C-alpha positions in Angstrom: 0.1 -0.4 -0.4 2.8 2.5 0.7 3.7 4.9 3.7 1.3 7.6 1.6 -1.6 5.6 0.9 -4.9 7.1 1.6 -3.6 10.6 0.3 -4.7 12.0 -2.5 -2.7 14.6 -4.8 -4.1 17.3 -7.2 -1.4 18.4 -9.7 -1.6 21.1 -12.1 2.2 20.5 -13.5 4.3 19.9 -16.9 8.7 19.3 -17.2 10.2 17.9 -14.6 10.3 19.6 -11.2 6.7 19.5 -10.0 6.1 15.6 -12.0 9.5 14.4 -10.5 8.1 15.4 -7.1 4.5 14.0 -7.3 5.9 11.0 -9.0 7.8 10.2 -5.1 4.6 10.7 -3.6 3.1 8.0 -6.0 6.4 5.3 -5.3 4.9 5.8 -1.5 1.7 5.0 -2.6 -0.2 8.5 -3.1 -2.8 8.9 -5.5 -1.9 11.3 -7.9 -4.3 12.8 -10.4 -2.4 14.6 -13.2 -4.5 17.6 -14.6 -3.3 18.0 -18.4 -4.2 20.4 -21.6 -6.7 18.4 -23.7 -4.5 17.2 -26.9 -1.2 17.8 -26.2 -1.0 17.4 -22.3 2.2 18.1 -20.1 4.5 19.5 -22.9 7.6 17.2 -21.4 5.4 14.7 -23.2 7.0 15.6 -26.9 10.1 16.1 -25.7 11.8 13.2 -27.7 10.3 9.6 -28.8 13.3 8.0 -27.3 11.8 5.3 -25.2 9.1 3.3 -27.5 7.6 6.2 -29.2 7.7 8.0 -26.2 9.6 10.9 -23.8 12.5 9.9 -22.3 11.8 12.6 -19.7 8.0 11.9 -19.3 8.6 8.2 -18.6 10.7 8.7 -15.8 8.7 11.3 -13.8 5.3 10.1 -14.5 4.7 6.2 -13.4 1.8 5.3 -11.1 -0.5 8.7 -11.9 -4.1 9.1 -13.3 -4.0 11.5 -16.5 -7.2 13.5 -16.4 -7.3 16.3 -19.2 -9.0 19.4 -17.8 -8.8 22.8 -20.3 -8.3 25.2 -17.0 -9.5 28.2 -19.0 -13.2 26.5 -19.7 -16.1 27.9 -17.6 -17.3 24.8 -16.7 -13.2 23.8 -15.0 -13.2 25.3 -11.8 -16.5 23.6 -10.8 -14.6 20.1 -11.5 -11.5 21.3 -10.1 -14.0 22.1 -7.0 -14.8 18.6 -6.8 -11.2 17.1 -7.1 -10.2 19.5 -4.7 -12.3 18.7 -2.2 -11.5 15.0 -2.3 -7.6 16.1 -2.2 -5.2 16.1 0.3 -2.3 18.2 -1.3 -2.2 20.7 -4.5 1.1 20.7 -6.3 1.7 23.5 -8.9 4.2 24.5 -11.6 2.4 26.3 -14.1 3.5 29.8 -15.2 4.2 32.4 -12.8 0.7 33.8 -11.2 -1.4 31.5 -13.6 -2.8 29.1 -10.3 -3.5 32.5 -8.5 -5.6 33.8 -11.7 -7.5 30.5 -11.6 -9.0 31.0 -7.8 -6.2 28.1 -7.1 -3.5 30.0 -4.7 -3.5 28.7 -1.0 -5.3 32.2 0.3 -8.9 31.4 -1.9 -8.5 27.9 -1.0 -7.6 27.5 3.0 -11.0 29.0 3.9 -13.2 25.8 1.8 -10.0 23.6 2.5 -8.5 24.3 6.0 -6.9 20.3 5.8 -5.4 21.0 2.1 -1.4 21.3 1.5 -0.6 23.9 -1.8 3.1 23.6 -2.8 3.7 26.2 -5.5 6.9 25.2 -7.6 8.2 28.5 -9.7 11.5 29.3 -10.7 12.3 32.5 -8.2 9.2 32.4 -5.2 6.0 34.3 -5.2 7.5 37.5 -4.8 10.4 39.9 -5.3 11.5 41.3 -8.3 12.1 38.3 -10.4 8.6 36.4 -9.4 7.2 36.9 -12.9 10.6 35.9 -14.8 10.0 32.6 -16.6 12.4 30.1 -15.5 14.0 26.7 -17.3 16.3 24.6 -15.5 19.8 25.9 -17.7 18.6 29.3 -16.5 18.4 28.3 -13.2 22.0 26.5 -13.6 22.9 30.1 -14.8 21.5 32.4 -12.3 22.3 29.9 -9.1 25.6 30.8 -10.1 26.4 27.1 -11.0 27.8 27.6 -14.2 30.4 29.8 -12.9 32.5 26.9 -11.5 30.7 23.6 -14.2 32.9 23.0 -17.1 37.1 23.7 -18.2 39.0 27.1 -17.6 38.2 27.8 -20.7 34.6 27.0 -21.3 31.2 26.2 -18.7 29.0 23.6 -19.0 25.9 22.6 -17.9 25.0 19.5 -15.4 24.0 16.5 -17.6 20.5 16.0 -16.2 18.1 18.2 -15.0 19.8 19.5 -12.0 17.7 22.5 -10.9 14.7 20.9 -11.6 15.9 18.0 -9.8 16.4 20.3 -6.5 13.3 21.7 -6.7 11.3 18.6 -7.3 13.2 16.9 -4.2 12.6 20.0 -1.8 9.1 20.5 -2.4 9.0 16.6 -2.0 10.2 16.4 1.6 8.6 20.0 2.9 5.0 17.7 1.3 6.1 14.8 3.9 6.8 17.6 6.5 3.6 19.7 6.2 1.5 16.0 6.0 3.0 15.5 9.3 2.4 18.7 10.9 -1.3 18.4 9.2 -1.6 15.1 11.4 -0.7 17.0 14.8 -2.8 20.4 13.9 -5.1 19.5 11.5 -4.7 22.3 9.1 -2.5 22.6 5.4 -0.3 24.9 5.3 1.2 26.7 2.0 4.5 25.6 0.7 6.4 28.4 -1.4 9.6 26.2 -3.6 12.0 28.5 -5.7 14.8 26.4 -8.6 16.5 29.6 -7.6 16.7 29.1 -4.0 17.2 25.0 -4.7 20.0 25.4 -6.2 21.7 28.7 -4.3 21.2 25.8 -1.5 23.1 22.9 -3.6 25.9 25.8 -4.2 26.6 26.7 -0.7 30.1 24.7 -0.8 31.3 27.0 -3.2 29.5 30.0 -1.7 31.4 29.7 1.2 34.8 29.0 -0.5 34.3 32.7 -1.9 33.6 34.1 1.4 33.8 37.5 1.8 35.2 38.0 -1.7 37.5 35.7 -2.0 38.4 33.6 -5.5 35.5 30.9 -5.9 36.6 27.6 -7.2 37.9 27.5 -10.7 36.4 25.4 -13.4 38.4 22.3 -13.2 36.3 19.9 -16.0 35.8 16.3 -14.0 38.5 17.0 -11.5 38.0 18.5 -7.8 38.5 22.0 -8.1 40.1 22.1 -4.4 41.5 18.5 -3.8 44.1 16.5 -5.7 44.7 14.4 -7.0 40.7 13.7 -7.2 38.9 13.1 -11.0 39.7 11.1 -14.4 43.5 10.1 -14.9 43.9 8.0 -18.4 45.7 4.3 -18.4 47.5 2.6 -20.7 44.9 0.2 -22.5 42.9 4.2 -23.6 40.1 3.9 -20.5 40.2 6.6 -18.1 39.4 5.8 -14.3 38.5 8.4 -11.4 40.9 8.8 -8.5 39.2 10.0 -5.1 41.9 10.7 -2.8 40.5 12.5 0.5 42.8 12.7 3.0 46.8 12.4 3.6 46.6 9.2 4.7 45.4 8.0 1.3 48.2 10.2 -0.4 50.7 8.2 1.8 49.3 4.8 0.5 48.6 6.2 -3.1 52.2 7.1 -3.3 53.5 3.5 -1.9 51.5 0.9 -3.5 49.9 2.7 -6.5 52.9 4.6 -8.0 55.7 2.6 -6.3 56.9 6.1 -4.9 56.8 6.0 -1.4 59.0 9.4 -1.4 56.8 11.2 -3.2 54.4 11.8 -0.6 56.2 14.1 1.4 57.9 15.8 -1.2 57.9 19.8 -0.3 55.7 20.2 -3.4 53.2 17.2 -3.0 53.2 17.3 0.9 49.7 19.1 1.8 46.6 19.3 -0.9 46.7 22.8 -1.3 50.5 22.0 -2.6 49.2 19.1 -4.4 46.3 22.0 -5.6 48.5 24.3 -6.7 51.1 22.1 -8.0 48.3 20.0 -10.0 50.3 20.5 -13.7 53.9 18.4 -12.3 51.9 16.2 -10.0 49.6 15.0 -13.2 52.5 14.4 -15.4 54.0 12.1 -12.5 51.1 9.9 -12.1 49.7 9.9 -15.5 53.3 8.5 -16.4 52.9 5.9 -14.2 49.2 5.2 -15.0 50.6 4.5 -18.7 52.0 1.5 -17.5 48.6 0.1 -16.4 45.0 -1.1 -17.9 42.3 0.3 -16.1 41.7 -3.5 -14.7 45.1 -3.2 -13.1 44.8 0.4 -11.8 41.6 -0.6 -10.2 43.0 -3.7 -8.5 45.8 -1.6 -6.9 43.7 0.5 -5.6 41.1 -1.2 -4.4 43.4 -3.2 -2.6 45.2 0.1 -1.3 41.6 1.2 -0.7 41.6 4.2 -2.3 38.0 5.2 -3.6 37.5 5.0 -7.1 35.5 4.6 -10.1 35.1 4.0 -13.7 34.1 6.4 -16.4 30.4 4.8 -17.7 28.5 5.8 -20.5 24.5 5.0 -20.1 25.0 1.3 -21.4 27.5 0.5 -18.6 25.1 2.4 -16.0 22.1 0.1 -17.4 24.1 -2.9 -16.8 25.9 -1.7 -13.8 26.7 -5.0 -11.9 26.4 -3.7 -8.6 22.5 -2.4 -9.3 22.0 -6.0 -11.0 23.1 -7.4 -7.6 21.2 -5.6 -5.3 18.0 -6.1 -7.3 17.3 -2.2 -8.3 15.6 -3.0 -11.3 11.9 -3.6 -11.9 9.5 -3.0 -14.9 7.1 -0.5 -15.7 4.1 -0.1 -17.8 3.3 2.3 -21.0 1.0 2.4 -23.1 3.9 1.1 -25.7 4.9 -1.4 -23.4 6.9 -2.5 -20.4 10.2 -0.6 -19.7 12.6 -1.3 -17.2 12.5 1.3 -14.2 14.6 1.7 -10.8 13.5 1.2 -7.7 13.3 4.4 -5.6 16.4 4.8 -3.5 16.1 3.6 0.2 13.0 1.6 -1.1 12.9 -2.5 -1.5 9.1 -2.3 -2.3 7.7 0.8 -4.2 4.2 1.6 -6.3 5.8 1.3 -9.9 2.0 1.2 -11.7 1.8 2.4 -15.5 2.6 5.7 -17.2 -0.8 7.1 -18.5 -1.9 7.6 -21.5 -2.8 11.4 -22.1 -6.4 11.5 -20.3 -6.5 7.7 -19.5 -8.0 8.6 -16.6 -10.6 11.3 -17.3 -14.2 9.6 -17.1 -13.4 7.0 -14.3 -12.0 10.0 -12.6 -14.8 12.6 -13.5 -17.4 9.6 -12.7 -15.9 9.3 -9.3 -16.4 13.1 -9.1 -20.3 12.2 -9.3 -20.7 13.2 -13.3 -23.1 11.1 -15.2 -22.0 9.1 -18.3 -24.1 11.8 -20.3 -22.2 15.0 -18.4 -19.1 13.3 -19.0 -19.5 13.2 -22.6 -20.9 16.6 -22.8 -18.1 17.7 -21.5 -15.8 15.9 -24.2 -18.2 17.5 -26.9 -17.6 21.1 -25.3 -13.8 20.6 -25.3 -13.9 20.3 -21.4 -11.7 17.7 -21.5 
């Protein structure tokens, strides 16, 4: 059944931040009714066709939901939404700035009628302040939050390869909703949650911000290497592969010099005898390390590192991740149904059992949801003829 069985979530969502939040609520057993625009639905449905003709983002973030098509601007939509919210515990929305309020879906309007309702608004910059009306997408927030300033190479900034700002906002929305549900269990009252993508990303940027405290230099862009710890990053091996090293302290540095490099005296070399010195002299040290690793293939290097208890990792592509032996050994893969057939899906982290129901077709649940709200077949058919659903 899941920890959230019996909780109903209504969501006016698109793209990633809100859908990722609500999918996690669904994973834990909540009923999630996803309200979509008739004909097109969540615009993430059309991002690509990589998963048996379906969009990769949509398949990832929308399992276990019910799809109800509804034209929110239609004159008959408010009545349907009112009935729906009368049965809901949580409303989540990430519409354009101000859109939910114009539809009468702000917490201030809804709370008097639905005092137990939790309303979670997700936006780029929050509900007030000079940026409140700015549109925001993941890459724009990566830029605005300073993430791009510390990511990439010295010559070129680089965005994250996944939607990190959306994911950050979705995670904070999810955790705040869980906290609000616990609070409601004590007080009987819901509350408003105001999630800003910018604030979510700036929280995740706190290390580089503190590193640059009071005008100090920010961490430099260092590609896949760590900007302030060395050696920590990718190194080539003799067979043309790449292994990621991760040395965190002086004990590991000494072991690395003795057991992997075969040069124990290097550990006390004045140029490299502390992390700050290794960072300052990283080009010189890198040349020494690369020369030694050229004598080893990746498997030999990983074996030496593991024996020395030095943290390391393979630089995997997507094919290697799909086939990762650790995920397989821990039984982390299952399957979910989609309108185009079954596809594999990773179990949510920390969960050995999760609700993993189908990804909905657009409007798949419109008729049963409306029937549950008290509309008969004739009225539902009229809704369809009138373009309400």
